[in-house]
C-alpha positions as CSV (number, residue, x, y, z in Angstrom):
1,M,42.9,94.5,91.6
2,L,39.6,92.8,91.8
3,T,39.6,89.0,91.2
4,P,37.4,87.9,88.3
5,T,34.7,86.7,90.7
6,Q,34.7,90.0,92.7
7,R,34.5,92.0,89.4
8,A,31.6,89.8,88.1
9,F,29.7,90.4,91.3
10,A,30.5,94.1,91.4
11,I,29.0,94.7,87.9
12,S,26.2,92.1,88.0
13,R,22.8,93.3,86.9
14,E,20.9,90.3,88.3
15,P,18.3,91.4,90.8
16,F,19.7,89.4,93.7
17,P,23.4,88.5,93.4
18,A,25.2,86.9,96.3
19,F,29.0,86.8,96.8
20,V,29.7,83.8,99.1
21,G,33.2,83.0,100.2
22,G,35.7,82.1,102.8
23,F,37.6,84.4,105.2
24,G,40.0,86.6,103.2
25,C,38.4,86.1,99.9
26,G,37.6,89.8,99.6
27,K,33.9,89.8,100.3
28,T,33.8,93.4,101.8
29,A,36.0,94.6,98.9
30,A,33.6,93.1,96.4
31,A,30.7,94.7,98.2
32,I,32.2,98.1,98.4
33,A,33.2,97.8,94.7
34,R,29.7,97.1,93.9
35,A,28.3,100.0,95.8
36,M,30.7,102.4,94.0
37,A,30.0,100.9,90.6
38,L,26.2,101.4,91.2
39,K,26.8,104.9,92.3
40,V,28.6,105.6,88.9
41,T,25.6,104.2,87.1
42,C,22.9,105.7,89.2
43,R,24.3,109.1,90.0
44,Q,21.1,110.7,91.4
45,E,19.7,107.8,93.3
46,D,20.8,106.5,96.7
47,I,22.5,103.2,97.6
48,A,22.2,101.5,101.0
49,Y,25.0,99.5,102.6
50,Y,24.1,97.3,105.6
51,L,26.4,95.8,108.2
52,P,25.6,93.6,111.2
53,T,26.6,96.1,113.9
54,Y,27.4,99.8,114.4
55,P,31.1,99.1,115.3
56,L,31.4,97.5,111.8
57,V,29.9,100.7,110.3
58,E,32.6,102.6,112.1
59,D,35.4,100.1,110.9
60,I,34.2,99.6,107.3
61,A,31.8,102.3,106.1
62,Y,33.5,105.3,107.7
63,R,37.0,104.2,106.9
64,R,37.0,102.2,103.8
65,F,34.6,104.3,101.7
66,P,36.5,107.6,102.3
67,E,39.8,105.9,101.7
68,L,38.6,104.7,98.3
69,C,37.2,108.1,97.4
70,E,40.6,109.7,98.2
71,R,42.3,107.2,95.9
72,K,39.9,107.8,93.1
73,G,39.9,111.6,93.5
74,W,36.1,111.7,94.2
75,A,34.7,114.6,96.0
76,Y,32.6,113.4,99.0
77,K,31.3,114.4,102.3
78,L,31.0,111.9,105.2
79,N,28.2,112.7,107.6
80,R,28.3,110.5,110.7
81,A,25.1,112.2,112.1
82,T,23.0,110.7,109.2
83,A,25.4,107.7,108.7
84,S,25.9,108.5,105.0
85,I,28.5,109.6,102.5
86,S,27.3,112.1,99.9
87,F,28.7,113.1,96.5
88,P,28.2,116.5,94.8
89,D,25.1,116.3,92.6
90,A,25.3,112.5,92.7
91,G,23.2,111.3,95.6
92,R,24.5,109.4,98.6
93,I,25.4,106.0,100.1
94,V,23.6,105.4,103.4
95,F,24.9,103.0,106.0
96,R,22.6,101.0,108.2
97,T,22.9,98.1,110.6
98,M,21.0,94.9,110.7
99,E,20.8,94.8,114.6
100,N,17.2,95.8,114.7
101,P,15.1,95.0,111.6
102,E,12.3,97.2,112.8
103,R,14.5,100.3,112.4
104,I,14.9,99.7,108.7
105,V,12.2,102.3,107.9
106,G,11.8,105.9,106.7
107,Y,14.0,106.1,103.6
108,E,14.1,104.9,100.0
109,V,17.0,103.7,97.9
110,A,17.5,102.2,94.5
111,H,20.0,99.5,95.4
112,S,21.1,97.7,98.5
113,I,24.1,95.6,99.6
114,L,24.1,93.5,102.8
115,D,27.5,92.6,104.2
116,E,27.7,89.4,106.2
117,L,23.9,88.8,106.3
118,D,24.4,85.1,107.0
119,T,26.0,85.8,110.4
120,L,22.5,86.6,111.6
121,P,20.1,83.9,112.9
122,T,18.0,82.6,110.0
123,E,14.7,84.2,111.0
124,K,16.3,87.5,111.7
125,A,18.1,87.5,108.3
126,R,14.8,86.8,106.7
127,H,13.2,89.7,108.5
128,V,16.0,92.0,107.5
129,W,15.8,90.8,103.9
130,N,12.0,91.6,103.7
131,R,12.5,95.0,105.3
132,V,15.3,95.9,102.9
133,I,13.1,94.9,99.9
134,A,10.5,97.4,101.1
135,R,13.1,100.2,101.1
136,N,14.4,99.4,97.6
137,R,12.0,101.4,95.6
138,Q,13.6,104.5,94.0
139,K,13.3,104.5,90.3
140,C,16.6,104.1,88.5
141,G,17.9,103.7,84.9
142,I,18.5,100.1,85.6
143,A,16.4,97.5,87.6
144,N,16.6,97.7,91.4
145,T,19.0,95.2,93.0
146,I,19.7,93.8,96.4
147,A,23.1,92.1,96.8
148,V,24.7,90.0,99.6
149,A,28.3,89.4,100.4
150,T,28.8,86.9,103.2
151,T,30.6,83.9,104.7
152,P,28.5,80.8,104.5
153,E,27.1,79.9,107.9
154,G,25.8,76.4,107.5
155,F,22.4,75.9,106.0
156,R,20.9,79.3,106.9
157,F,19.1,82.0,105.1
158,V,21.5,82.4,102.2
159,Y,21.6,78.7,101.5
160,E,17.8,78.5,101.6
161,R,17.3,81.5,99.3
162,W,20.2,81.1,96.8
163,V,20.5,77.2,96.7
164,K,17.7,75.2,98.3
165,N,14.8,77.4,97.1
166,K,16.6,79.3,94.3
167,A,14.3,81.5,92.2
168,P,15.0,83.4,89.0
169,G,17.2,86.4,89.6
170,Y,19.1,84.8,92.5
171,K,22.7,84.5,91.2
172,L,25.4,83.0,93.3
173,F,29.0,83.9,93.1
174,R,31.3,81.6,95.0
175,A,34.9,82.5,96.0
176,K,37.7,80.8,97.8
177,T,40.2,82.3,100.1
178,M,43.0,81.1,97.8
179,D,41.5,83.1,94.9
180,N,42.4,86.2,96.7
181,A,45.9,85.1,97.9
182,A,47.7,87.9,96.1
183,N,46.0,90.4,98.4
184,L,46.6,88.6,101.6
185,P,49.6,88.7,103.9
186,D,52.1,85.9,104.0
187,G,50.9,82.9,106.1
188,Y,47.3,84.0,106.3
189,I,45.9,80.9,104.7
190,D,48.2,78.6,106.7
191,N,47.1,80.4,109.9
192,L,43.5,79.7,109.0
193,R,44.2,76.0,108.5
194,N,45.9,76.0,111.9
195,S,43.3,77.9,113.7
196,Y,40.0,76.2,112.6
197,P,38.7,72.8,113.1
198,S,38.5,70.7,110.0
199,A,34.6,70.8,110.1
200,L,34.8,74.6,109.6
201,L,37.5,74.8,106.9
202,S,35.2,74.0,104.1
203,A,33.0,77.0,105.0
204,Y,35.6,79.4,106.2
205,L,38.3,78.7,103.6
206,D,36.5,77.3,100.5
207,G,33.2,79.1,100.9
208,E,31.2,76.0,100.8
209,F,27.8,75.5,102.6
210,V,28.4,72.7,105.0
211,N,26.4,71.2,107.8
212,L,27.2,73.0,111.0
213,T,23.8,72.2,112.6
214,F,24.5,68.9,114.3
215,G,26.8,67.4,116.9
216,S,28.6,69.1,119.7
217,V,29.5,72.8,119.4
218,Y,32.8,72.1,121.0
219,H,33.4,68.8,119.3
220,E,37.2,68.7,119.9
221,F,36.9,69.1,123.6
222,D,38.2,66.1,125.6
223,R,37.9,66.1,129.4
224,A,41.2,64.1,129.6
225,L,43.3,65.9,127.0
226,N,41.9,69.3,128.0
227,G,41.9,68.4,131.7
228,T,44.1,69.9,134.4
229,T,44.6,69.6,138.1
230,A,45.6,73.3,138.3
231,T,44.1,75.3,141.1
232,I,44.2,78.9,142.2
233,S,47.6,79.9,143.8
234,M,47.8,82.4,146.6
235,G,47.6,86.1,145.3
236,E,47.2,85.0,141.7
237,P,45.3,87.4,139.4
238,L,42.0,85.9,138.5
239,H,40.0,86.3,135.2
240,I,36.3,85.8,135.6
241,G,34.0,85.4,132.7
242,M,30.4,86.2,133.7
243,D,26.9,85.8,132.3
244,F,23.9,87.8,133.7
245,N,20.6,86.0,134.3
246,V,18.0,86.7,137.0
247,A,18.2,83.8,139.5
248,N,20.7,82.0,137.4
249,M,24.0,83.9,137.2
250,A,27.0,82.1,136.0
251,A,30.8,82.7,136.2
252,V,34.0,80.9,135.3
253,V,37.2,81.6,137.0
254,W,40.4,81.5,134.9
255,V,44.0,81.8,135.6
256,V,46.5,82.5,132.9
257,R,50.0,80.9,133.1
258,D,52.6,81.4,130.3
259,G,49.8,82.7,128.1
260,T,47.6,79.5,128.6
261,P,44.1,79.8,130.1
262,Y,43.1,77.4,132.8
263,A,39.5,77.2,134.1
264,V,40.0,76.5,137.8
265,D,36.6,77.4,139.4
266,E,33.0,78.2,138.6
267,I,29.9,79.8,140.1
268,T,26.5,78.7,139.1
269,G,23.0,79.6,140.2
270,A,23.7,82.9,141.8
271,F,20.6,85.0,142.3
272,D,21.8,88.4,140.8
273,T,24.7,90.6,140.4
274,P,25.0,91.8,144.1
275,A,24.9,88.1,145.1
276,I,27.7,87.1,142.7
277,I,29.8,90.1,143.9
278,R,29.4,88.8,147.5
279,I,30.5,85.3,146.4
280,I,33.5,86.7,144.6
281,A,34.5,88.9,147.6
282,S,34.2,86.0,150.0
283,R,35.8,83.3,147.9
284,Y,38.6,85.2,146.2
285,A,39.8,87.7,148.9
286,G,43.4,88.8,148.3
287,H,43.3,88.3,144.5
288,S,43.3,90.9,141.8
289,I,40.0,90.3,140.0
290,M,39.3,91.1,136.3
291,V,35.8,90.4,135.0
292,Y,34.8,89.7,131.4
293,P,31.0,90.0,131.4
294,D,28.1,90.0,129.0
295,A,28.3,93.5,127.4
296,S,24.5,93.9,127.5
297,G,24.9,94.3,131.3
298,G,25.7,97.9,130.7
299,G,22.1,98.6,130.0
300,R,20.2,96.9,132.7
301,S,20.4,95.2,136.1
302,T,19.6,91.7,137.3
303,N,18.4,93.0,140.6
304,N,16.0,95.6,139.2
305,A,17.9,98.5,140.8
306,S,18.8,101.7,139.1
307,H,22.5,100.7,138.5
308,S,23.4,98.6,135.5
309,D,25.2,95.2,136.2
310,L,28.5,96.7,134.9
311,A,28.2,99.6,137.1
312,L,27.7,97.3,140.1
313,L,30.8,95.4,139.2
314,R,32.8,98.5,138.9
315,S,31.5,100.0,142.2
316,A,32.6,96.8,143.9
317,G,36.2,97.5,142.9
318,L,36.3,94.9,140.1
319,R,38.1,95.7,136.9
320,V,35.7,95.2,134.0
321,F,36.8,94.3,130.5
322,C,34.2,94.1,127.7
323,H,33.5,95.7,124.3
324,A,30.6,98.0,123.6
325,S,28.5,95.2,122.3
326,N,28.9,91.4,122.4
327,P,30.7,89.8,119.5
328,P,28.7,87.3,117.4
329,V,28.2,83.9,119.0
330,R,30.1,82.4,116.1
331,D,33.2,84.4,117.1
332,R,33.1,83.0,120.7
333,I,32.7,79.5,119.4
334,T,35.5,79.8,116.9
335,S,37.9,81.5,119.4
336,T,37.2,78.8,122.0
337,N,37.5,75.9,119.6
338,S,40.7,77.2,118.2
339,L,42.1,77.0,121.8
340,I,40.6,73.6,122.7
341,L,42.5,72.2,119.7
342,S,44.8,74.4,117.6
343,A,47.1,72.7,115.1
344,Y,46.7,69.5,117.1
345,R,47.9,71.1,120.3
346,R,45.7,71.8,123.3
347,K,45.8,75.4,124.5
348,L,42.8,75.5,126.9
349,F,42.4,73.5,130.1
350,V,39.6,72.9,132.6
351,N,39.8,71.5,136.1
352,G,36.9,69.0,135.9
353,D,36.7,68.6,139.7
354,K,36.4,72.4,140.2
355,C,34.4,73.1,137.0
356,P,32.0,70.1,136.6
357,V,29.2,72.1,135.0
358,L,31.5,73.8,132.5
359,T,33.2,70.4,131.6
360,E,29.8,68.9,130.9
361,A,28.7,71.8,129.0
362,F,31.8,71.7,126.7
363,E,31.1,68.1,126.1
364,K,27.3,68.2,125.5
365,Q,26.2,71.6,124.1
366,A,24.8,70.9,120.6
367,Y,23.6,72.9,117.7
368,N,19.9,73.1,117.2
369,K,18.0,72.7,113.9
370,S,18.6,76.4,113.1
371,G,22.4,76.0,113.4
372,E,22.5,77.9,116.7
373,P,23.9,76.6,120.0
374,D,21.0,74.9,121.8
375,K,19.6,77.0,124.7
376,T,17.1,74.4,126.0
377,S,19.6,72.2,127.7
378,G,20.7,74.8,130.3
379,F,24.4,74.6,129.3
380,D,24.3,78.1,127.6
381,H,24.8,80.1,130.7
382,I,28.1,78.6,131.9
383,I,29.3,78.4,128.3
384,D,28.6,82.1,127.8
385,A,30.4,83.0,131.0
386,A,33.5,81.0,129.9
387,T,33.6,82.3,126.3
388,Y,33.1,86.0,127.1
389,F,36.6,85.7,128.6
390,V,38.0,83.6,125.8
391,V,36.9,85.8,123.0
392,Y,38.1,89.0,124.7
393,R,41.6,87.7,125.5
394,Y,42.1,85.2,122.7
395,P,40.0,86.3,119.7
396,A,40.3,84.2,116.6
397,R,42.5,86.3,114.2
398,V,40.1,86.9,111.4
399,N,39.8,90.3,109.7
400,R,36.1,90.7,108.7
401,A,37.0,93.8,106.6
402,E,39.3,92.0,104.2
403,G,41.6,94.7,103.0
404,N,42.1,94.7,99.2
405,V,43.5,97.3,96.9
406,W,41.5,97.3,93.7
407,T,40.3,99.4,90.8
408,L,37.3,99.1,88.6
């Protein structure tokens, strides 16, 4: 069943409704409910459903919508080639990503829903919003609408548009995780409380807009409490997080003991991928090497050769672990912070003597005025290298597609 807030959002006729809430509050369920309710009202017109990345289209659009149609007994046809689900004599719902705003062209719809808009940087979210408005022009029996369902990400686009500079027609529906407790597994809310720093709980549990744009990104890191004297043991498997940059490659070497990660060495300032491969071969001979790189390295090379960076790593005999695309920066931050201090217990350690750059970066990397980790200080390369490993092996346990069973 939908919660009262979910239902109010799903049937709202305001031009620009926004459902803002914490993890597990049922944002995606509310957004899907709205899409289906609009399809009932506007049978001949099209609806657009936007998600941040294509993997989320696979996970949410191609799975959740057909499941709902099956439960409701609706006839439908899912077409992955056109990224849409169509209904006999009743138009379609098209699925699009927000990865490249310039590609939001070439189609018209009557209504749009943007899932997790606020995970985008502010300027990119604004660009997406403007492009979506241009697509929303099919005539319908009711006024066209553009809706948002998202977690609040500090004072970003959703805060600016629905709170700070609110205009007529911009309706905010706020939801807390606790509101949806009946649809969540036992222990889910307690696990959130144990996994997230207190500074994030207001946003990610209560759905509040809070100031995430100041101070240290890794504010709980303590070089003494998170420090270690651990070093590499002979023949020990090594896990290397890696960030690709021309003339400024970075890598962090981790060992995992009893499930706990220890950063025990770092590589900074390597010229390109072949150079860092040579360093690894020379420095860590006799070890099994697993590399957790920047996923974008699959499409280009730092040494301007014909092979991608990932292909170069594999051809050197290194085992490569990465997803098809990089997770959101926020996920890397959250996963790392949840290890640095989780339920008042340290679960991530760094050898400050062996990893001086990483130690300083954890202490000093700050948010900029846009709420993004600052890239002007030079700390981002080593941090990226470290956290690609962390988010792959120790992802924060947050299900972005909150699963609810509901009926309209």
